[in-house]
N, C-alpha and C positions, 0 to 999 in steps of 0.2 A: 687763860689757863685756870683750870680747877686745881685748888690746893687742898689736900686732905692731911691733917695731922694725925698720925697713927697712934701716938701716945703722948703723955705729958712730958714736959721738959724743954730744954734749949734745942733749937733746930739749927741746921746748917744755913748759913746765909746764901741766898741765891739772887740772881738777876736775870731778867729776860730782855733780850734785844732782838726784835724780829723773831726769827726761828731759832736763835741761839740762846741756850740756857747755860749760865755760868754759875759755878759754886765757889764759895770761899775766896772772894776777891780774885776771880779768874784763875784759880789753881787748876780747875777742870772746866773746859768749855765744850759743849756738845751742840752741833748743828742738827737739831731734831729732824729737819726736812731730809737730811741725808739718810736717815735710818727709816724713813717712812716706806712701807711696803703695801702690798695688797691685803695684808692682814694686820691685826693689832700687834705692835711691837712693844715689848717691855724691856727697859734697861735699868740695871741696878747700879746705883752709885754707892760705893763702899769705901771704907777706910781700911787700909792694910795694916800689918803689924808695925810698920815704921811710921804710921801716921799720915801716909800719903793717900790722896783721893784717887780712886781707880774706878773704872767702869767695868763691871763684871765681878769676879770673885775677890773678896777681901775678908777682913775679920769682922767688921761692924757695918751694919746698914746705916747710911746717912739719908738716902732718898731712893725713890724708885719713880721712873718716868714711864707713863703709858702713852704711846704715840698711836693715834687712831689710824685705821687703814686709809689708803689713798681713795680719793673720790675723783670721778672723771666727768668731763663734759663730753657728750656724745653727739656727733653730727652724722647724718646719713646723706651720702652722695650717690648718684647714679653713674655707673661706669659702663661704657659700651665695649664689649670684647667680640672678637671674631672667633667662633667655634665651628669647626667643620665647614668653613666658608660662609657661615651665616653670622650676622651681627646679633648679639644677645646683650640685653641690658641687665645689669646686676646692681643690686644695692649694696653699698659698702659702708660699714659703720666705722667712723674714725673716732678714736678715744684720745682725749687730751687730759693729762693729769692736772687737777686743780692744785694751787698752792696749799701748803699745810695750813689748816685752820687752827691757830693756837688756842682758840676757845674750846677746842675739843681735846686738848692735851690735858692729862691729869698728872700732877706731881704729888707723890706721897712722901711726907717728911717724917723721919724717925728722930727720937731724942738722941742727942750726942753728948749728954751730960757725962763728964768724967772721961771723955775720949779725947786724946791728944791728936790734933791735926797739924801737920807740918806746914 
């Protein structure tokens, strides 16, 4: 995983276990593979007014995660179909999603100096 510190100061603690990213001693755990789509997905990790970690809207940024688009293995197979009484061969492309490559995930960290986290 690529880690980018966006500014100076204390950053939130995080841990990576497989495709799971946890913050602040498991206060918030995200399975990044679950959010991977056919386009880049960005998730904001924020601290709300009560000091709780939330994904989405909050009061202060703690981190931002950029999850890369899905990648696929493609295999071509030949299928025989009967069309109007004649057998016709067609090529079919089968796509199988590859597992999330954590080396392509980017974690942006923001300073949390002076911010209370419950």
